N, C-alpha and C positions, 0 to 999 in steps of 0.2 A: 505492499500500500504505500503511495506518496504521503511523503510527508514532510513538509518545511517547519522549523521550528526557530523563533526569531529571540535573541538576546543581545543585550548589551544598553540596552534604552536606560533613562533613568533622567534624573534633574541634573541639571547643568547652566552655570550661570552664561547670560551671553558674553560671545568671543569665545568660548568655551569649545573642546573638541570630545566626541564621541565616536566609538568604532562599533556599530551594529553587526552582528553575524547571524546568518542563515544557515544551519546544519540541516542538509538535505538526505532523505534516504528513499527506498523505495522505487529509485529507477538509476539508469545510466546516468550520473550527472555530467560528465564530460559532454553527452551528447545534445545539451540543451543550452539554450540561452535563458539567463535569468535576469529577473529584475527588482527593482525595490519602488514601492508606491507608497504615498503618506497619504492622509487624511486627517484633517484639522475638521475639531467641532465646527459644524455649519456649513461645512465647503463640501467639494466634490472631492472623491479621490484623485489623485493625481500620481502621472510616472514621475518619480526622482531619476531612477537612472537606468541602463538596459546594459548587460552587457554579454557578448557574444560568446559563443562554445568555444571559437580562438582565444578568448581572453580581450576584446576589443569592447570598450568601454564606451556609451553615448550618457550623456545628460540629456534629462526628459527637461524638467519645467528651467523655464530660463534664471530665477532665483536661487537657485541652487550653485548654477555653473561658477567655476573657479575655488569652492570650496568643500564642494562634494567629489568623493572619487568612491567609484565600484571595483570592487575586484573579486577574483574568486580563485580557491586553491583546492585542483582537482582533487588531490590527494586527500584531501581532509572533506572535500565534497561539501563543500562550505564559501559560499558567498557573502562579501565585506561590504559595507558601506560607512567610509571614512568621512565622518563630519567634522569641518574646522568650520572657526568662525560662525559660530552659531547664532542665531537669532531667535527671538522671541516668536516671531513669524514660522520659525521651523517647527513648533510645538504644534505635534502630531503623533499619531500613530502609526507606526510605520509597519509597512509589510512586505515579507519578500513573496516573489511569485513566480511561477514557472508560467512563462509566456507560452500561448499555443492558438494557430487560429480557429480551431474547433472549440467551444465555450467548454464541453465535458472535458477536455482535455487539458485544461489550465487548472493550475492548483495554485491555494493560497498559504502562507501560514495563519498563525493567531495574531500576529501582529504585536511589537510592542510599543510602550509608550515612549516619549522622548520629550522632556516638557526643558524650557530654556526661558529659564524665568532670573530674577536678581531678588 
């Protein structure tokens, strides 16, 4: 069974950094692109970053460009989101995602809360 488990969220002050992890299991991790999404209260879920199966990362929302970096470690079957220079508007639940062109073949983690506050 496909499983995505996020960790690393928490409370951080503006300007601080966090690294989120997503541990994957139940599929051939190295064969899939992976993504991070986030959803703030009252807002739509938005793509934060996408990483190809070869490790090429792409930023989603413009608001995180230059601050967030997606990476993967196929040996550990884990995808990471390094978040630097965090801002209060980054406060959201962050979700790990295995993309697919078919909704029934797309999987999500349970989410991890990131709160940026002074």
